[in-house]
C-alpha positions as CSV (number, residue, x, y, z in Angstrom):
1,M,-0.2,-0.2,-0.1
2,S,1.2,3.6,-1.0
3,S,2.2,5.8,1.7
4,T,-0.6,8.2,0.5
5,A,-3.3,5.7,1.1
6,N,-2.0,5.1,4.6
7,Q,-2.1,8.7,5.1
8,T,-5.7,8.9,4.0
9,N,-6.8,6.2,5.7
10,S,-5.1,7.6,9.0
11,E,-6.9,10.6,8.3
12,A,-10.1,9.1,8.1
13,E,-9.8,7.3,11.2
14,V,-8.7,10.4,13.2
15,D,-11.8,12.2,11.8
16,Q,-13.9,9.7,13.4
17,Y,-13.1,10.8,16.7
18,S,-14.2,14.5,15.9
19,K,-16.6,16.0,18.4
20,D,-17.6,18.1,15.5
21,V,-20.3,15.7,14.1
22,P,-24.2,15.8,14.4
23,W,-24.1,12.7,16.3
24,Y,-22.2,13.8,19.3
25,H,-24.2,15.7,21.5
26,K,-22.4,18.0,23.8
27,E,-24.7,17.7,26.5
28,L,-26.9,15.4,27.8
29,E,-30.5,17.0,27.6
30,D,-33.1,14.3,28.0
31,L,-32.5,11.3,30.2
32,S,-35.4,9.4,30.3
33,P,-37.0,9.0,33.6
34,A,-36.7,5.4,33.6
35,C,-33.0,5.5,33.0
36,R,-32.5,8.0,35.8
37,E,-34.4,5.7,38.2
38,L,-32.4,2.9,37.1
39,L,-29.3,4.7,37.9
40,E,-30.4,6.3,41.1
41,N,-31.9,3.0,42.7
42,Y,-30.3,0.1,40.9
43,S,-26.9,1.9,40.5
44,H,-27.5,3.9,43.8
45,I,-26.1,6.9,42.0
46,P,-26.8,10.4,43.8
47,P,-29.6,12.2,41.8
48,E,-27.1,15.2,41.8
49,A,-24.4,13.1,40.7
50,V,-26.2,11.4,37.5
51,N,-25.7,13.3,34.6
52,S,-22.1,14.0,35.7
53,H,-21.2,10.2,35.7
54,V,-23.0,9.6,32.6
55,F,-21.2,12.2,30.6
56,E,-17.9,10.7,32.1
57,I,-18.5,7.1,30.8
58,R,-19.6,8.4,27.4
59,E,-16.4,10.2,27.2
60,R,-14.6,7.0,27.9
61,A,-16.9,5.3,25.4
62,W,-16.4,7.7,22.7
63,A,-12.4,7.7,22.8
64,W,-12.9,3.6,22.3
65,R,-15.5,3.6,19.8
66,P,-17.2,7.0,18.3
67,Y,-20.4,5.7,17.2
68,P,-23.4,7.4,16.7
69,C,-25.5,5.5,19.5
70,I,-22.7,6.6,21.9
71,G,-22.5,10.3,20.8
72,R,-26.3,10.5,21.2
73,F,-26.5,8.8,24.4
74,R,-28.5,5.8,22.8
75,F,-26.8,3.5,25.1
76,L,-28.8,4.7,27.9
77,E,-32.1,3.8,26.5
78,L,-34.0,0.8,28.2
79,S,-35.5,0.0,24.9
80,I,-36.6,-3.8,26.2
81,S,-39.2,-2.4,28.5
82,T,-41.0,-0.6,25.4
83,Q,-41.5,-3.6,23.6
84,P,-45.2,-5.1,23.5
85,C,-44.2,-8.5,24.9
86,Y,-42.1,-7.1,27.7
87,P,-44.5,-7.9,30.5
88,R,-44.8,-11.5,29.1
89,V,-41.4,-12.1,28.8
90,L,-40.6,-10.4,32.4
91,S,-43.4,-12.6,34.0
92,F,-41.9,-16.1,32.6
93,L,-38.2,-14.9,33.4
94,K,-39.5,-14.2,36.8
95,Q,-41.4,-17.5,37.7
96,P,-39.7,-19.2,40.7
97,Q,-37.0,-21.6,40.1
98,S,-38.3,-21.5,36.4
99,Q,-34.5,-20.9,34.9
100,H,-35.8,-19.4,31.9
101,T,-32.9,-17.7,30.2
102,L,-32.7,-14.6,27.9
103,L,-29.7,-13.5,25.6
104,D,-29.4,-9.8,25.0
105,L,-27.5,-10.4,21.3
106,G,-25.6,-7.0,20.4
107,C,-26.2,-5.6,23.8
108,C,-23.9,-2.7,23.8
109,F,-23.7,-1.7,27.3
110,A,-26.3,-4.4,28.4
111,Q,-28.4,-1.7,29.7
112,D,-31.4,-3.9,29.0
113,I,-30.0,-6.7,31.0
114,R,-29.8,-4.0,34.0
115,K,-33.4,-3.1,33.5
116,L,-34.7,-7.0,33.8
117,V,-32.7,-7.3,36.9
118,H,-33.9,-4.3,38.5
119,D,-37.5,-5.5,37.6
120,G,-36.7,-9.0,39.3
121,V,-35.3,-11.2,37.0
122,P,-32.3,-13.3,38.7
123,S,-29.2,-12.0,36.6
124,E,-27.7,-15.6,36.6
125,N,-30.2,-16.5,33.9
126,L,-29.5,-13.7,31.8
127,Y,-26.9,-13.5,28.8
128,A,-25.5,-10.4,27.0
129,C,-23.1,-10.6,23.8
130,D,-21.6,-7.7,22.4
131,Q,-18.4,-7.7,19.9
132,E,-17.0,-4.6,21.9
133,Q,-15.4,-5.9,25.0
134,S,-15.0,-2.2,26.0
135,F,-18.5,-1.5,26.0
136,L,-19.0,-4.5,28.3
137,D,-16.1,-3.4,30.7
138,L,-17.5,0.0,30.9
139,S,-21.0,-1.0,31.7
140,Y,-19.6,-2.2,35.1
141,D,-18.3,1.3,35.9
142,L,-21.8,2.9,34.4
143,F,-24.1,1.0,36.5
144,K,-21.7,0.2,39.4
145,D,-22.5,-3.5,39.7
146,K,-19.2,-4.8,39.3
147,E,-19.7,-7.3,42.3
148,T,-23.5,-7.9,42.2
149,M,-23.9,-8.7,38.6
150,K,-23.9,-12.5,38.0
151,G,-25.2,-12.2,34.7
152,H,-23.1,-13.9,31.6
153,F,-21.5,-11.2,29.5
154,F,-19.2,-12.3,26.3
155,T,-18.0,-11.2,23.2
156,A,-18.7,-13.1,20.2
157,D,-19.3,-12.7,16.2
158,A,-22.8,-13.8,15.4
159,L,-21.7,-14.6,11.9
160,E,-18.7,-16.9,13.0
161,G,-19.5,-20.2,12.1
162,N,-17.8,-21.7,15.2
163,S,-18.2,-19.2,18.1
164,R,-17.4,-21.4,20.9
165,A,-18.8,-18.4,23.3
166,L,-22.2,-18.8,21.3
167,D,-22.1,-22.7,20.7
168,R,-22.2,-23.0,24.6
169,L,-25.7,-21.7,24.5
170,D,-27.1,-24.0,21.6
171,G,-30.7,-25.1,22.6
172,K,-30.6,-23.1,25.9
173,I,-32.0,-20.0,25.4
174,D,-35.9,-19.3,25.7
175,A,-35.8,-15.5,24.2
176,V,-33.6,-13.5,22.5
177,Y,-33.4,-9.7,22.6
178,A,-31.7,-8.1,19.5
179,A,-32.2,-4.1,19.3
180,S,-30.6,-2.2,16.8
181,F,-28.5,-5.3,15.4
182,L,-29.7,-7.2,12.4
183,H,-30.0,-3.9,10.4
184,L,-26.2,-3.5,10.4
185,F,-26.3,-6.2,7.8
186,G,-27.4,-7.2,4.4
187,W,-30.0,-9.8,3.4
188,D,-27.7,-12.8,3.3
189,D,-26.0,-12.2,6.6
190,Q,-29.3,-11.6,8.0
191,V,-30.2,-14.9,7.1
192,K,-27.4,-16.6,8.6
193,I,-27.8,-14.5,11.9
194,C,-31.4,-15.6,12.4
195,K,-30.4,-19.3,11.7
196,R,-27.7,-18.8,14.3
197,I,-30.5,-17.6,16.6
198,I,-32.7,-20.4,15.9
199,K,-29.7,-22.7,16.9
200,T,-29.3,-21.0,20.3
201,L,-32.9,-21.1,21.1
202,R,-34.5,-24.0,22.8
203,P,-36.1,-26.2,20.3
204,R,-39.8,-25.9,21.2
205,K,-43.0,-23.7,20.4
206,G,-43.2,-20.6,22.0
207,S,-39.2,-19.7,21.7
208,L,-39.2,-16.0,21.1
209,V,-37.2,-13.5,19.5
210,F,-38.0,-9.6,19.7
211,G,-36.5,-6.3,19.5
212,R,-36.5,-3.1,17.2
213,Q,-34.4,-1.9,14.5
214,T,-34.2,0.7,11.8
215,G,-36.4,-0.3,9.0
216,N,-38.2,1.6,5.9
217,L,-41.6,2.0,4.7
218,K,-40.2,-0.1,1.6
219,G,-38.2,-3.3,2.3
220,Q,-34.8,-2.8,0.1
221,E,-31.2,-3.0,0.3
222,V,-29.6,0.3,0.7
223,R,-25.9,1.5,0.6
224,N,-24.5,1.6,4.3
225,T,-23.9,5.3,4.8
226,S,-22.5,5.1,8.7
227,A,-20.1,7.1,9.3
228,V,-18.1,5.4,11.3
229,G,-16.9,1.8,11.3
230,K,-16.4,-0.9,8.8
231,G,-19.8,-2.6,8.6
232,S,-21.3,-4.1,5.7
233,P,-21.2,-2.2,2.4
234,M,-24.8,-2.7,1.8
235,V,-27.5,-3.2,4.3
236,W,-31.3,-4.5,4.1
237,R,-34.1,-2.1,5.6
238,H,-37.0,-4.1,6.5
239,D,-40.8,-3.2,6.2
240,V,-43.1,-5.7,7.8
241,E,-43.3,-8.1,4.8
242,S,-40.0,-8.1,4.0
243,F,-39.1,-9.1,7.7
244,A,-41.5,-11.9,7.6
245,K,-39.9,-13.4,4.4
246,L,-36.7,-13.2,6.4
247,W,-38.3,-15.5,8.8
248,E,-39.9,-17.5,6.5
249,V,-36.5,-18.1,5.0
250,A,-34.3,-19.0,8.0
251,G,-37.5,-21.3,9.1
252,R,-37.4,-23.0,5.6
253,E,-33.4,-23.9,6.0
254,T,-33.6,-24.7,9.6
255,G,-37.1,-26.9,9.4
256,T,-38.8,-24.5,11.9
257,K,-41.8,-22.8,11.6
258,W,-42.2,-19.0,13.1
259,K,-44.9,-16.4,13.4
260,T,-43.9,-12.9,13.1
261,W,-45.1,-9.4,14.3
262,G,-44.3,-6.2,13.4
263,E,-44.8,-2.3,13.1
264,L,-43.4,0.4,11.7
265,D,-43.2,3.9,13.8
266,D,-41.9,7.2,13.5
267,A,-39.0,7.0,15.9
268,E,-37.4,10.4,17.1
269,G,-34.7,11.5,14.9
270,M,-35.1,8.7,12.4
271,T,-36.1,11.4,9.7
272,T,-33.4,14.3,10.6
273,G,-29.8,14.7,11.2
274,H,-27.1,12.2,9.9
275,W,-29.8,9.3,8.9
276,G,-31.4,11.5,5.9
277,E,-33.0,8.3,4.1
278,D,-36.3,8.5,2.4
279,G,-38.9,6.4,4.2
280,L,-36.7,5.7,7.2
281,R,-38.8,4.1,10.3
282,R,-38.2,2.2,13.5
283,L,-39.3,-1.4,13.2
284,K,-40.4,-3.0,16.3
285,F,-40.8,-7.0,16.0
286,E,-41.7,-10.2,17.7
287,V,-40.8,-13.6,16.2
288,E,-42.2,-16.7,18.0
289,R,-41.8,-20.3,17.0
290,V,-45.0,-22.0,16.6
291,E,-44.1,-25.8,16.4
292,S,-41.6,-27.9,18.2
């Protein structure tokens, strides 16, 4: 590689860390009541110290990975509790001596795991996976639960054919939560990931996948315009119909059958700022196995 190419790549990498970008918010303006309550009553952070604590953790995370979800404080969103099926999931995870399990796939700071624990789920029955070990490490500092959290946090690549970390969970998970994850990939890789999820779930009726992600009014492949990270050059934006088709294909290739539900809505920020994609919406979804 030429020195010019090296210089260009180096400059591009440095630019990723610039704070003069739309997805870096210089102030924490709207911490949700649910997250504030979690930090005060689960993490036992004094109310007057919450904002400064969060900001300090965000700055450390930005130095590692300047992703839009970090710059915009999206790692504080407790999105699992906004899912329509959350009361049902919470109920079966809390059943005494049930040993029901949940995997948060692409968990970022595992904030949703903390929400589940705060709502009464035994942490030892919860698993969280991300590619970024730095996020998992920082999550203990954010939530101040290094000594009490018994959940199983690990790094893995869902596209890797022989991931030991995921392989050990095969057939042992009752529900998989996948938020802001599948939309990072193209169609073929999404099929592979769905098949990997199916392998992880218990092979029985009622096994559940749920989450949310970026969608579109028209299911289609689009160019990945993310300003940071390597990622896939093309990604698939789903509407409700194409998402159902995705699981139909994954089910056919694994000999399983799934019922899907989904809805598109106008999430805050989806049609403004650095996104700027026609028809962009948020897709909430649930996928449930209908046959053992």
